[in-house]
C-alpha positions, 0 to 999 in steps of 0.5 A, a space after each residue: 571118620 567124623 566130618 563137619 561142614 568147613 572149608 579145610 581141604 585135608 581133613 584130619 583124623 578125629 578122635 571121638 571122646 564120647 560114645 555116640 548112641 541112639 536116643 528116643 527123640 532122634 529122627 532115624 531113617 533106614 533099616 535098623 538091621 544095616 551093617 553100619 550106623 551113621 550118626 549125623 548131626 544137622 541144624 536146619 538153619 545151616 545152609 550146607 546141612 539142609 542141602 544134605 536133604 535135597 538132593 543128596 539124600 534122595 539121591 542115596 535112596 535111589 541108589 540104595 533103594 532096599 535099604 530104606 
């Protein structure tokens, strides 16, 4: 599923038109051997995107300590 910052109460399924892959300039977190990959587009100018890094990401790291 692909989601974005918006106020829609019921997210609609999104069909990807392009394949997303890791690029050399990407910032990568986590374990390369993980069973799933999540690509996150975040803007440093977006308040909601910045919120992911505090407190959300530290909470995820705490819940999944072996994956970082």
